[in-house]
Each structure stands twice: as structure tokens, then as C-alpha cells.
N, C-alpha and C positions, 0 to 999 in steps of 0.2 A: 474225174473228180469234181467233188457235185463241193462251193465255197461254201467258206465259214457262214454266209449271209440267207444261202438257203434254206435252211432249217426255220430260222425264225420267219424266213420271209411265206415258208410254206405255212406253217405257225399260226401268221396272220389270216396265212386265207384261208384258213380250216373254221378257223374264229369268225372270220365275216361270216361266210357258208350257212356256219351253225346259227349267226345269228338270223341272219334271214329266214332260216328252217323255220325256228321260231316264230319268228315273228309273220309266215306262212299260217303257219299254227294255229295260231294265237287268232290272227284273222276266219281261220279256219272255226276256231269254235266258237267267236261272237256271232258268226253266221251261221251255226246249226243252233246258237240259242231263240233265233227267232220263228217265226210261223213262218211255215206248218209243220215245223220237224217239232222247234217249241221245247227243246231240250235248258232250259236255264240256270240248269246247274254250270255249265259249261262258258254262261256269261261271267262270271269271277273271275270262272281255271284262262279265260282265252283273255283277262288284263292281265290276271299273273305272269302267262308266255312272255306274254309282249314287254310288262314290268324287267323280263331277264334280259330279253334281249337286247334288250337299251344298253345295257349295264357297265359304262365304262367305255360307251363307244364316241367320239367326236360326233361336229352337228352334222357333214353330211352322209355319215353314218346311220345316225339319227335317223333321220328325215326317209333315210332310203329304208330303213328298216319300215317306219311308220308307215311307207305308200305301199312296203309290200304285203302288210295287215292291212292296211286300207283295200288292197283291190281282193285279198283273199275274202274279207269284209262285204263288199258290195259284188262285187262279180256274180258270184250267187241270191247275194241278198236286191239287188233288182233286174234279175231275172229275168222281169215279164216286160218290162221294156223292149226284147228284144225284138220280137212282137211286132211293131209296131214300128222301129225302128234300129235297123241294125248300128248305124254310124252314130245313133242319137245316145244312145245304149252303153258304150264304147264312151264316149264323152262324160258321160254323167258318172259315169265310177272311178273314170279318173278324179275326175272333179271331188266328185266326193272322198276319196282316196287321200288326195290332199289334204283335207283339213287333217286326218290323219298323221301325216308326213309333220302338219304343222305343228298338231299335238307333239310328237317325236321329238319335233326339234327343240320345242319349247323345254324340255326336260334335262336337269342336271344329269351329264353322269355317273357324277359318284357323290357325296353326301346332297342329300336332300330330293334324291333320284326319287324315292317313290314315295314322297309330300307329294312332289308335283305331279305324277302320273294321271293320281286320278285328278286333282283339279283341272290339268288341259285335255282330261277327257271331255270335263264337262262343259269348257270355254271352246273346245269342237262343235261339239254335242249344238250347241248353242247356236255356234257362227254358221255352221251349216244347214241347221233350220231355219235360219230367216234370212240366208245367202247361200247363192243368185235367188231373181227371181220369185223372191216372198219367199223362200229354201226349201227343202225337201226333208221331211223329216220319218219318209219311212224305211227300216234296215236300220230303224238305231238302236241303240241297243234294251235303252229305254221296253221296245216291242217284247223283248226279247224276256223282261221280268214282269208280265202282267200277270202271268201264271203263276209266278212263282211265291216265293215268304216275303219276300222285302215289298216286292205293290202297297201292300197297306201304307209306306210311308210315303205313298203318293201325296196323300190326303195333309199334308206337312207340307210337304218340299217340291211336290208336284215330280214329272217326268225327269227334271233334269236332276233334280234328289236324289231321284230312284238311282241315274244312273250313277253319279258321286256315292250310295253304298257300293251301288254293287263294285266300281272302279279299287274305293279303297279297302274292300272287299277281295279283290284281288291282289291286290297292293300287299294287304297283309298278309295272302296265300305265298308272295314271296318271298316276305321276310321269313315267315316258319322256317323256310330250310335254315337258318343261320339260328344256331343255338343260342347265340347275347340277344337276339333281339325275337325269340321266339314265345318268350312272355308277355311281351309287348304285343307281337300282334294278335295272340290270339285273345287279349284286354277289348283291341280293336273290332275285334272279330265277333265280339260278345255287345258292343259298346252299336255296332250293324244290329243286330238282331231287337237292338234296347230299339232302334229308333223305328226300324218296320211295329217293334207291338205297341208303340205310341204313336204312332198310325193310325192302328189296330182301335184305337179308345179314347184319340181323343175324334176336337169339336167338328160334327157331320150337319148344321144346322136343326131345326126343328122340323116334328110331323107335321104338314099343312094338310091331312085329309088322302082323298082314294082318288083311283080312276079306272072303270074299266076301257082293257086298250085293247088291240087289235091289231099288228103288222101284218099286212096283204098283200104277198107274195104271187103275183103271175104265173112266174115261170118261162119256159123258154126257152130259144139253144140258147149260147152260150162261144165269144169270137167275136170279130170284127166281121166275118162274112157273114155266119146266120143268122146276128144279130142285125148288120143292112139288108137282109132277103126277106127278111120278117119283120120288118119296124113297123107296121101298119098293122100287125096282130097284139101288139104293147095291152093297150088301153082295154083291147078287146077282153084279153086275158086277167086283165085286172081286173074289170069287172066283173067274169064270172067266177074269181075267187072270193069277191068281195061278198058272195050271196051264198058261201059257207061260216060268215059272221053268227057268232050266236047272237042272241041278246037274252038281257040285255047288254050294251055298250055306250059309254061315254066320246069315244073318243077312237077314229083308225084314221092309221098309218101308212098311204099309199111311198115308192119308191121316189127315188129323185127321177128327172125326166121321162116319166112313163105317158104326160101328157104333152104331147107336139103340136105345137099353132105357127098359123103361117103368121099372124100379129097379134095384139092382145087378148089374152082366154077371157076379155068379161066378153058375154055373147058369143062366145062359138058354144058347135056343140059338145066341146066337153066341157061345158061353162056347166051346159042344161044337165049331163049327165052324170057329174059331180053332187050335185047340187040337190040333183034325183035320190042319188044311195043317201045321201045326206040326212034329208026328208024320211024314207023306207028306215035306214035305219034308229031315228031319231039322238042323232051323233054328227060333231065335227070329224070332219075330215080331211086331213090332210095330204095332200099331194106334189108331187113334184113336178113341175110345168115350166115347158121349156117353148119361149116365146119368139119367133121369128123377127127382125128390127131391120129394114131392108133388103140390101141381097146378101150383106156380106158380116153381121153382124147378131147375137140376141141373148135374151134375160135368160136365166136360170134360176126359177124362184121356187119359196112355197111358198101354196096359197091354201089359206083354211076356209072349207064353207061349213057354217054353220047347222045348229038341226033343221032350220026354218026351210035352208036350202040356197040362201043369202052367202057370198063371198062376205068374209067377214077380217081376212087378216093377210096379211101378207110378206114374207121377207127375203130379197133377194141375195143370190151367194155370195160373199166378198170376197172369199180365198180362192179364185180361181185353181186352176192344173196348168202349168204354162207347157205347153207344146202339146196340149191334152184339150184345152176349153181356149187356147186365145196362144198366139205364138209371138212373141217377144220381137221386136224386131223384125216382123213380119218379111218387108222390101227388101232386108239386107239378107235373112235369113232364105228368105227363099230363091236367091242366085245360085243358091248353095245345098239345098237339099226340097226334099219334094212334099209341101203342104197340101196335096191333093183330098188326103185324107179328114185334113183340116180348113175348108175353107170358108169360115164362120169365127169368131171372134167376140163370145161372152162379154156383156159391159159387166164389170164390175159394179155389187149392190154398195152399199152405206153403212155400220149402225147397225149395234149388234142383232145375235138373231135372235127375235123374239117376237111371237104369236098372242097378241091380245083374243082368246074366243069365250066364250057361253063356259068352257070349262074353266076355264084361268088361265093366267102366263103360262106361253109352253116355248122353253129355250127349243133352239133350232140349229144343228150344225151340219149343214149342204155337204153329203161325201167329203169329198180329200179336207172340209174343216173338220172334221172327229180325228185330224193327226196335229191340229194344234190345238195347245189348250188350253189360248189366250180366247180360241171362240168361244170354248165353253165357260171359259169366267167370264165374258163379254154379256155371256146369257144369262148366266146366273145373277150377276151381281143386276143386271135392267129388268131380272124378277124369275125370270124361269122356273117353277118348280118343278121340272121336269124335264128333261133332252130328249127331244127326237131326233135319230139320225134318219132321215132320208138319202140313198147311197143307188148308188148304179155302176155292179162292178162284171157289167155283162159282155163287155169285150173280153175279159181277162181268159183266156181257156183253162191255168191251174185255178191253185186252190193257193197262192199265196199273197195275191190283194187281199181276195177277199177276208183269208185269216189276220190281215196284217190289221181290217176293218174291225175288226170284231175285239179280239186285244187294244188298239188302241181305243176302241170305244168304252172298257171295262177301265181305263188309265181314264178319262174324262170323266165317268162314275165314280173314281175314288177320289179323283182331287177335288171336285164342284160338292161331291155325296147326295146325287142324284142318278131319281134312276132312268134308263135309258132305254128306246122302243126304237129298235133300227129297223128298217126295212128297206129293201132291194127286191131286183126287176127275178133274180134269179136266185137269189143267195150271195149272204148267207143272211140273214133275218135272224135274227135273236129280240131277247128281254132281258135287262141284266136290273138289278138290285141297283139302291147308293152303297152297296159294300166292290159292286165290280163284280157279282157273282152274275154268271152266266142260266139265268132260269129256265131260260128256251130258246134251241135254236135250230134253226131249219136246216136241212138240206140243200146242196147244190141244184140247180136247173128246172128242177119239178116245181108247180103248184104250192101252196101254203098258207094257211094262216095260224098268227100264232096269236092265242089269245089269255088274261091274267090281269093282275090284280095290282100297278103301281103305284107306291108311297106317293106321294107330294110331300115338298118340303119347305121351308123358308131358310133365310141364313145362310149362312156356307163353314168350310174346312176354313184352318188355318188358311193353307194353301191359298185358297178363293179370295182369303184376304189380301194377302203379303205377294205375291206369285212367287217369280221367278228371282227376282232381286238382290235377296241374302245368300242365294244359292252363287252367284254371280260372282258376286261383292265376297263372297270369302272364297273363290273358285280362283281368283286375281289374287287374293295376300296371299296363299297361300304356294301358288308357283310363284313371287317377289320372294318369298319368304325359303323358299328352297333354295333360288340364286344367288342371294346374298348369304346362304349358309353354305352352300359351291364354290361361291365367289369370299373366299378367307383364302389371307396372303400365302398360307400353305399347302394351298391345293390350285393355284391357278397355270401355273405350269401345267398341270394334269388334265383342266377340262380337256379336251382336244386331240387328246392321245389317251389312248389305253390304257390302265395302270401298270399293267407287264412293261411298260417302257420304261417310267418316270419310277422310280423308288421312294418311297414315302420316307419324309425326314430322319435320320436317326440311325435310316437301313443302310445294308454297303451294296453300291451299284452289283448285280445281279442271284442277289437275295433274293425267295419268294416273298412274295406283298400279300401278310397275312391278316393281313388288318382292316381291306379296304371291301372285304363283305360286313362290315359293322358299321360301314360308315353312308347314313341311311340319310 
């Protein structure tokens, strides 16, 4: 005979597993919103499901639900890592999911829950974009919205502001299920749409002329084995593809790392080749250069050759890829992991990414830097009138990273009000206008030359002026207010127990709680 307590315990277990299932579905929706799938409507849906999954749960259960949602997001979202290091991929997915677990734990289970969900997600995204090792902004929710209708809001509040709008929309969807909050939720959704509209008409700087540009993609094999076996052919393919550039042209952009020299590029054969190309085209040529420094270090730079063939400017990459361009704690890590694929560490540069050339000041984001809004802001505040993004995604066999690089470039264009010229050795190369619209994009693998006219601009957007500070401050205040509301005396006893276990004041024990959905 089943004990009287077996029924409630069975229902509790069912509720727990049901909540974890919702959390997994929430993370899966967020993952599907990312490129290459790019199903952006699933972003707010994922947040709504997470908000429902957290309802009425104690602190450990909220953290577990957040971890499950995080794993469902980052296991597929960071799948590209598995080709480089399966243990590293597992650790990275767990660490990144931990940020979502912390965000879920920061959300009160009852009153104020929906207010806190959006704010906690913003704080989690801000934290994981900065830590550890400078952050890992790939697979972030904002990247899933670059192709959606909310993207223009990035001109007002950046990628974090876009995360906030997606999360607020998701929280509003979660509230619509309750008749008493439906009207408020619909009003919130209207406000979210209005914010996107304001971003589309907000300040974006002033026109300052135009440039005829060409992004040159030499083509070649993709994936680590193919790249390593054919590395010597990269420069030759870039030079051959550059022969297809149509005149007149003002600026030619080559990808990251297609010029590889053992020492300084000055005086090398590559220096002569690039100088000759610039003279022949009568244009400024910007190319990604890797310079060896001793046996165990190198520099990753964007170097500009002027129309007369001389080197005129240089920017050394500041944001290095952890475990891609350098190994943090190399001696310690080498004891437990194979670092044979990373024998050298990149030397970090400094300052804003800016090249002063005959074609004007050019902002530069070298590859990984395109995922960091602060690098784009620094380049434009230093005077960059267009953004150049030399990238190198040839090591990746799937479309996941190249596709995320394109949408990251879209966000940087919107945030700064600058056109973007992106060049990759095997794709995707792209030309984007100042609103983030992709004007032209290459395929993967083959040689390609994208040519067009891009607008130069001075000044900046509202986000370019103020950065992430206002959004972060509002998020902190929102979480604090949500907890203040939740910690009212009549709710303290119920904070870490499901509402079904604690009857509201004035409700006889055992009576179903019909008020809890209204406490938000």
C-alpha cells in the first residue's frame, strides 16, 4: 500500500523533471536562434520557457535549471571547439553554462521573478564576455538577433541592450499566459518594438565621403589538416585573386594571417610583393601579417601599404584567442593537455585599431576582435571612418564560426554606424553598410573578390558615446528591486520552497494557491 506521502513526493519529482525539461527546451531554442540556423524568433521563446521553468523553485533547483539551459545552449553553440580539443570543449561548455546557472540563481522564485530574468541574463552575458581570459562572446543571445527586427536597437544600447530587449520580450511572453498580466505584457512588447524603431532612426554620425573597396578571398582548403598541408600556397592564391580586382579602386583588404614571415615583414619578399600590388592598383592595400618573434612567440598584425608601395601603418591585434593564439598558464596547462597545435604565443598589441592611410583613417578589428564591441568603439572613437575586419576561419570545417563572424560584424556596424569590409581566406568575406545590411557575401572555400562602394562617416551612435554602462547599471538595479519585492515579510517563508508547500496568508492549508501567478 502506497504511503500518504508518496503522492506529494511523486508530484514533486514530476514537477522537478518537468521544470528541467522546460529549461533544456529553453536552451535549445536559444541555440537554434544562433547562426548558422539563425531562427531568431526562438530567442524570446527560449527566455520565456526559462522564466516559466524557474517559477516557484528553490535556489538549488533554479541553479540546476539554469545549468541545464546553459548546457542545451552552449553544447551545440560551441560545437566547433570539439575539432580542436574534446576536453577543452567540455570544460568550456560547462564554464559557459555556469554563467546561466548563476543568472537563474539570481532570479527570485516568486514576486519580481520576471523583472529579474531579463536583468540577470544581461549581467551573465556581460560577465562571460569578459571572463575568463578576456571572455568568450561566441554563442551569445545577441548573435541570434542580428538578422531579426530588434537588431537596430544595438545603435542605442549595443549588444547587451539587444540581449536585454530579447529577454524582456521573453519575460513578457511568459506573463501573457496569465490573464491579469496580459495587458501589461503586451504593453512591454510594444515598448520593445519601439526601442528597435528608435535605434533605426537614432544618430549614426555624419557622411564623410566614400571609398571604392575590394575584399580579396584567395580560397583554398578548410580544416586544420588541409590548412597545414597547403600553408605555403596561401600568399600565392591571394596574389592570384587580387589580379581580378577591377580598377579604379581605393582600398583592397586581405584576410588575417595570409602573409607569414619568420621575422619582421619589413624588407621581406612579402613586403615587396604587397608593395608592388599596391603600386599596380594605385590603392591602399591592408593585409593580415604574422611575424615570428624568436622560437616561441609571434605578432598578428594588420599592415597597410600605400599607393606608392611603402608600408604606411600598422595595428597589432589586442584581443588574442585563448588556447587559439596563446595558452594562458602554458607551463601548468602543458602538464595536463597537449599543446602541440599551439607551439607559439601571440604578443598582444595595444591601443585602438586604427590605420592612418592616404585613404583616410581606417578602423580595424582583427578576426576574433569582431566579437568585442569595445574594440569597435575604440576604433571609431579614435577616428576610424570605416571598419576593416580581416579574419581567418579556414581552420573550421563547419559554417558555425564563419556565420557567427558575419553576424558579429553586422552588430558592430549597427553599434558604430560604420560600414564594414570583411575579408577571409576561405570565407565568409562580406561588405556591409552602416545599418548592418549585408551588401555582398562570398561563399566558402573558393576564390572570390567582392567590390563595391562604402560610405565613410564621422561621429557615432548613442551607443558609441555611452557604451555598456547604462545597460549594466539598469540590470543591477532591476535585480536588486526584484529581490526587494520578493523579500517582503509575507514572502520570506516561501522563497526557497515551491508555492504549493506554503499557503499564502489567509489561505487555509491544503487549499490550491490561485494567486501565485499574479505575483511577478
